[in-house]
N, C-alpha and C positions, 0 to 999 in steps of 0.2 A: 901728376903721377901716372904711371903707365898701368895698364892692365895685366901685365905680364907679372904673375904672382911668384914666379921662380926668381926674378930680380929683385922683388920688394922686401924689406926687411921683414922678419917673422911678426913683429909687433903691429904692422900695419896691414897684415892680411885679415881678411873678412872673417875666414874661420878662427883664427887666433882671438880676435877682438869679442866673437860670439862666446868663446869658451872662458874668456877672462870675465866678462859680465856674468856668465853663470857661476863661476867661482866666487866671485865678489858677492853675489846675491845669496849663495850657500853660506858663506862665512858670516855675512850680516845676519842672517836668519840664526845661525847657530849662537852667535854672541847674544841676540835678544832671547832666544829659547834657554840659554844657560841660566838665565835668572829664574827659572822654574827650579833648577836644582841648587843654585848658589843665591838665596835671596839676598836682595841688597837693603840694607837698613839705611833709610833716608834720614838726613838731619832736618829737613823742613817739612816732612810729611808728603809732599807732593813728589819728591825726588825719589821715594821708596816705591811709587807705582810700577807696575809691569811696564816695560818698554819705554819708561820716561827718557832714559838716555838717547834711544834712537829717535823719539819723538822731537826731544829738545834739539838734538843735532840737526835734524832736518829744517826745524823752524829755524835755528841760527843761519844754516846755510841759504835757506830761502831769503832771510832777512839781509845777509850779505849781498846776494845777487840783486835784490830790488834796490838797496843803497847805492850799489855800484852803477846800476842802470840809471838812478836819478843823477849821481854825480856825473856821469857821461853826458846826460842831458843838459845839466846846468854848466858843465865846462866846455862843452863842444864849442869849437871855432869854425869860421868858414873855411873852405877849402884853400882859398887864396890868403889866409890871414897873415903868414909870414912872408908874403910876396912884397917886394918894394913897390909902393904905389907910383914912384916916379920912374921906374925902369920901362924901357920901351921893349915891347914883345917881338 
């Protein structure tokens, strides 16, 4: 990728990425803070706690990343795994 920001797509420019992060953080904070105005009635007790959805979502995402890393480690093959061993280089 070139450093010429005039030819880059607007979604890959640094300023746009910073603004998108800020917007996403504000939206996520508003959704958590909305629970102060619109209380959630939990079915199991713990799911009624403040910010439970955000916390649970974060833990679920973290678990998916860790499982994917473990699967990548377990399923990893050598660089020349598919190369024919009888072929001459």
